[in-house]
C-alpha positions, 0 to 999 in steps of 0.5 A: 263879591258876595254879601249876607244880609243880617236879619235886621237888614233883611226884614227892614227891606220889606217893611216899608214903614220902618225908619231904616227901610230907605237906607236898607233898600238903597244899599241892597239896590246898589249891590244888586245893580252892581251885580253882587250876590246877596244872600240870606240863610235859613237862620235869618228866616227863623230869626225873622219869624221870632221877631215878626210874631213877638208883640211890639211891647216885647220889641217885636213887630206884632205880626200874625202868623199869616202876616209873618208867612207873607213877609218871609215869602217876600224875603225868600223871593228877593234873595238867594238862600244859602244852603244848610250844610253839615260843615256849618256847626263845626265852623260855628263851634270853632268860632264861639270857642275861639272868641268866647262868644256868649248870649245872643251873640251866638246867633250872629256867630252862626251867620258868620259860620255860614258865611265862612263855609260858603265863601261869602265875604261881606255882611250887610248889617245895622249892628257892625260891632256884633261882627267886627271881631271875626277875621275873614269877613268885611262888615258893611253898614248902610 
C-alpha cells in the first residue's frame, strides 16, 4: 500500500517537542518497517512553510526562515515527494465541485486529488474527518 502524509503529520514527525510527535513517529516507523511507501507532496511543504513561519500567537510554529528551510529539508529527506502533474488540477476541480468543498478544506481536497492521480490509497492524518467524505482513500489516524 501507499500512504500520503497530511501536513500536520509530516511536520510533527520532525518536531520532537510536539505532544503528538511520539504517536506520529511510531505510526510512520511502523509503515516504513512494513515496507509501505510513504509520501509527501509539494503542497505539504508549502503548507508547512506557512505554519512554520507564522507566529505562535497566530497558531504557527514561530520559526525563522532559516529554521523553516532546515525543517523542510528534513521532511524532504525522510519522505518521497509525489510529482506535480497537469492531471491534479482537473481532479481537484471535480472533487471540490462534486462535494461542495469550501474554505480551508480546498487544501485538503487537493491532497486527495494528488492521491487519486498517483494511485495512493491511504492518508495518515490527525484530522480524519477532513478526508472521510472522499471515496477511494482510506483514512488512518495515528
